[in-house]
C-alpha positions as CSV (number, residue, x, y, z in Angstrom):
1,X,-41.2,7.0,83.1
2,X,-43.6,4.4,82.8
3,X,-47.0,5.1,84.4
4,X,-47.1,1.7,86.0
5,X,-44.5,2.2,88.6
6,X,-41.5,0.5,86.8
7,X,-38.0,1.8,86.8
8,X,-37.3,4.9,84.6
9,X,-34.9,4.4,81.7
10,X,-31.3,4.6,82.5
11,X,-29.7,8.1,83.2
12,X,-33.0,9.5,84.1
13,X,-32.6,12.7,86.5
14,X,-35.3,14.2,88.6
15,X,-35.5,17.8,87.8
16,X,-36.1,18.7,91.4
17,X,-32.8,17.4,92.5
18,X,-34.3,13.8,94.0
19,X,-33.7,10.5,92.3
20,X,-35.9,7.9,94.2
21,X,-34.0,5.1,92.2
22,X,-30.5,6.3,93.1
23,X,-29.0,6.4,89.8
24,X,-27.7,9.6,87.8
25,X,-27.5,12.9,89.4
26,X,-30.2,15.6,90.5
27,X,-30.6,19.0,89.2
28,X,-27.6,21.0,88.6
29,X,-25.5,17.9,87.5
30,X,-24.5,16.5,84.3
31,X,-27.0,14.4,82.4
32,X,-30.5,14.6,80.8
33,X,-32.2,17.8,81.8
34,X,-35.9,18.1,80.9
35,X,-36.0,21.9,80.6
36,X,-33.0,22.1,78.0
37,X,-30.4,23.8,80.5
38,X,-27.6,21.2,79.9
39,X,-24.7,21.8,82.2
40,X,-26.3,24.9,83.9
41,X,-27.5,25.6,87.2
42,X,-30.9,24.8,88.4
43,X,-31.7,28.4,88.5
44,X,-33.1,28.9,85.2
45,X,-36.2,30.7,83.8
46,X,-38.6,27.9,84.4
47,X,-40.3,25.5,82.0
48,X,-41.3,26.6,78.9
49,X,-45.0,27.8,78.3
50,X,-45.0,29.8,81.8
51,X,-45.9,33.4,81.3
52,X,-45.7,36.3,83.6
53,X,-48.4,36.9,86.0
54,X,-51.4,38.7,84.6
55,X,-51.4,42.4,84.9
56,X,-53.9,44.0,87.2
57,X,-56.1,47.0,86.2
58,X,-56.9,47.8,89.7
59,X,-54.9,51.1,90.1
60,X,-56.5,52.4,86.9
61,X,-60.0,51.5,88.1
62,X,-59.1,53.3,91.5
63,X,-57.9,56.4,89.5
64,X,-60.9,56.6,87.3
65,X,-63.4,56.3,90.3
66,X,-61.5,59.0,92.1
67,X,-61.5,61.4,89.2
68,X,-65.1,60.9,88.6
69,X,-65.8,61.6,92.3
70,X,-63.7,64.7,92.4
71,X,-65.3,65.9,88.9
72,X,-68.8,65.6,90.5
73,X,-68.0,66.8,94.2
74,X,-65.4,69.6,93.6
75,X,-66.4,70.7,90.4
76,X,-63.0,70.1,89.1
77,X,-63.0,70.7,85.2
78,X,-59.4,69.1,85.4
79,X,-61.0,65.7,86.7
80,X,-62.4,65.2,83.1
81,X,-58.9,64.9,81.9
82,X,-58.0,62.6,84.8
83,X,-61.2,60.4,83.6
84,X,-60.0,60.1,80.1
85,X,-56.3,59.4,81.0
86,X,-57.5,56.5,83.5
87,X,-59.9,55.2,80.8
88,X,-57.1,55.3,78.3
89,X,-54.9,53.4,80.9
90,X,-57.6,50.7,81.6
91,X,-57.6,49.9,77.8
92,X,-53.9,49.6,77.6
93,X,-53.3,47.7,80.6
94,X,-53.2,44.2,78.9
95,X,-51.5,45.3,75.5
96,X,-49.1,48.0,76.5
97,X,-48.4,48.0,80.4
98,X,-45.6,50.6,80.3
99,X,-47.9,53.1,78.5
100,X,-50.9,52.2,80.9
101,X,-48.6,52.8,83.9
102,X,-47.4,56.2,82.7
103,X,-51.1,57.0,82.0
104,X,-52.4,56.0,85.5
105,X,-49.6,58.0,87.1
106,X,-50.6,61.2,85.2
107,X,-54.3,60.4,86.0
108,X,-53.3,60.4,89.8
109,X,-51.5,63.8,89.2
110,X,-54.5,65.2,87.5
111,X,-56.5,63.7,90.4
112,X,-54.4,65.5,92.9
113,X,-54.2,69.0,91.4
114,X,-57.9,69.0,90.6
115,X,-58.6,67.9,94.4
116,X,-56.4,70.8,95.6
117,X,-58.1,73.2,93.3
118,X,-61.4,72.1,94.1
119,X,-60.6,72.1,97.9
120,X,-59.3,75.9,97.6
121,X,-62.5,76.9,95.8
122,X,-64.5,75.6,98.6
123,X,-62.5,77.2,101.2
124,X,-62.7,80.6,99.4
125,X,-66.6,80.1,99.1
126,X,-67.0,79.3,102.9
127,X,-64.6,82.2,103.7
128,X,-66.5,84.6,101.6
129,X,-69.9,83.5,103.0
130,X,-68.5,83.9,106.5
131,X,-67.1,87.6,105.5
132,X,-70.5,88.5,104.0
133,X,-72.5,87.6,107.0
134,X,-70.2,89.3,109.4
135,X,-70.3,92.4,107.5
136,X,-73.9,92.2,106.8
137,X,-75.0,92.0,110.3
138,X,-72.8,94.9,111.6
139,X,-74.7,97.4,109.6
140,X,-78.1,96.7,110.9
């Protein structure tokens, strides 16, 4: 198509199905197809050079932060394994997304187990303190 508003060469088809000059056919009709889909429907894979959307590492970052917090506040030794797996997932997000997704899942599982164990330990500690205070005050 000329850049000065002239008529396009004969047989030109608009890839979006609208030909303002009334010649030839639109998308899905026989004729020249700029995307190389001769005779196919207009529902192809899109123009060449368009890649998939970038992978987000937000889930791995959230798992890392949660595992750090559970390690610090619940004294969870398992949280260290969660920190390691989420850090590995962050490093693999762009190169190996399938492996990163599995590592992130494992990091969340480790976070859950560590949190439950930490809460059980805190509850047992509170129960033992209350029991010691109630048995100590009755002997006086």
